[in-house]
C-alpha positions in Angstrom: 3.7 20.8 16.7 0.6 20.7 14.4 1.2 19.0 11.0 -1.4 19.2 8.3 -1.5 16.0 6.2 -4.1 14.5 3.8 -4.7 10.8 4.4 -7.1 9.0 2.1 -8.5 12.3 0.8 -9.2 13.7 4.2 -7.3 16.6 5.8 -5.9 15.9 9.2 -4.2 18.3 11.7 -2.0 16.1 13.7 -0.3 17.3 16.9 2.9 15.3 16.6 6.6 16.0 16.3 7.8 16.3 12.7 10.3 13.4 13.2 7.6 11.0 14.2 7.4 8.1 11.6 4.4 8.5 9.3 3.4 5.0 10.4 2.7 6.1 14.0 1.0 9.3 12.9 -1.3 7.2 10.7 -2.0 4.4 13.3 -1.9 6.1 16.6 -3.0 9.7 15.9 -5.2 9.4 12.8 -6.6 6.1 14.0 -6.1 4.2 10.7 -4.8 0.8 11.9 -4.7 -1.1 8.6 -1.1 -0.1 8.0 1.0 -2.5 10.1 4.3 -2.2 12.0 6.6 -5.0 11.1 10.3 -4.6 11.4 10.7 -0.8 11.9 13.7 -0.6 9.5 11.9 -0.6 6.1 12.7 -4.2 5.2 9.5 -6.2 5.6 7.1 -3.8 3.9 4.2 -4.3 6.3 4.0 -0.5 6.7 3.8 0.3 3.0 1.5 3.2 2.1 1.4 5.4 -1.0 2.7 9.0 -0.8 1.5 10.8 -3.9 0.8 7.4 -5.5 4.3 6.0 -4.8 4.8 3.1 -2.4 6.8 4.2 0.7 7.8 2.5 3.9 6.0 4.6 6.5 8.1 3.4 9.3 11.1 5.2 7.8 9.4 8.4 6.6 9.1 11.3 9.1 5.6 12.7 9.0 7.1 16.2 8.7 8.7 15.3 5.4 5.4 14.4 3.8 4.4 18.0 3.3 1.4 18.5 1.0 1.8 15.1 -0.8 -1.4 13.0 -0.2 -1.0 9.8 1.6 -3.1 6.7 0.8 -3.4 3.7 3.1 -5.0 0.3 2.7 -8.3 1.9 4.0 -8.3 4.4 1.1 -6.7 2.6 -1.8 -10.1 1.5 -3.3 -11.4 5.0 -3.1 -15.2 5.5 -2.9 -15.8 2.8 -5.6 -15.1 -0.2 -3.3 -12.2 -2.5 -3.7 -9.1 -1.7 -5.7 -8.5 -4.3 -8.5 -5.5 -5.6 -6.4 -7.7 -5.9 -3.3 -10.3 -7.8 -5.4 -7.7 -10.1 -6.8 -6.3 -10.8 -3.3 -9.8 -11.7 -2.1 -10.5 -13.9 -5.1 -7.2 -15.7 -4.7 -7.7 -16.3 -1.0 -4.3 -15.0 -0.2 -4.3 -14.0 3.5 -3.5 -16.6 6.1 -2.6 -14.4 9.0 -3.0 -11.4 6.8 -0.7 -9.2 8.7 1.6 -8.3 5.8 -1.1 -8.1 3.2 -1.9 -4.4 3.4 1.7 -3.6 2.6 1.7 -6.0 -0.3 -1.5 -4.6 -1.8 -0.1 -1.0 -1.6 3.2 -2.0 -3.2 1.5 -4.0 -6.0 -1.1 -1.3 -6.7 1.8 1.2 -7.1 3.7 -1.1 -9.5 0.7 -1.9 -11.7 -0.4 1.8 -11.8 3.1 2.8 -12.8 3.5 0.2 -15.5 0.7 -2.3 -16.1 2.8 -3.9 -18.8 5.4 -5.2 -16.4 6.0 -9.0 -16.8 5.6 -11.5 -13.9 9.4 -11.7 -13.3 9.8 -7.9 -13.3 6.9 -7.5 -10.8 8.2 -10.2 -8.5 11.7 -8.7 -8.6 10.3 -5.3 -7.6 8.3 -6.6 -4.6 10.6 -7.1 -1.7 7.9 -7.3 1.0 8.0 -10.3 3.3 5.2 -12.8 4.0 6.0 -15.2 6.7 3.1 -17.4 5.8 4.5 -18.0 2.3 1.5 -17.1 0.3 3.7 -16.1 -2.7 2.2 -18.6 -5.2 -1.3 -17.3 -4.6 0.1 -13.7 -4.8 1.5 -14.4 -8.2 -1.9 -15.5 -9.5 -3.6 -12.5 -7.9 -1.1 -10.1 -9.4 -1.7 -11.5 -12.9 -5.5 -11.2 -12.3 -5.2 -7.6 -11.0 -2.9 -6.7 -13.9 -5.5 -8.0 -16.4 -8.4 -6.2 -14.6 -6.5 -2.9 -14.6 -5.5 -3.3 -18.3 -9.2 -4.0 -19.2 -10.4 -1.0 -17.2 -7.9 1.3 -18.9 -8.9 0.0 -22.3 -5.4 -1.5 -22.9 -6.8 -5.0 -22.7 -9.6 -4.5 -25.1 
């Protein structure tokens, strides 16, 4: 079955069954391997992508249910302008150790901050349920604060 899907602004015609998890369609068929497989049950968040700007666990979402909603992966979150403010903050904070879970964290945080940049630290931390086995959470907190400030400044809210 051919499924038309837009990933990172590019149209793809994927010859896959509609019940295939979006994760596998992205990684194995579209060839975008930044999105990771973690637990396969939507708990760890390594597979997080954005579907129409909303963070989704791609291991649980059948590709046939995406429809015309655009999908953004870690490869496309920064767009053509380079790094997304969350990615830049991650780099500056030196977060990744093994780095496996980080694409999912970046996608989740980018959605949260785009949805409501005024969220407080505790609200953000409560909303992020992704798992990092390396325990880089203290650096992530600093990076989230940095990204939030950068996004607010870019939108004029911090001026």
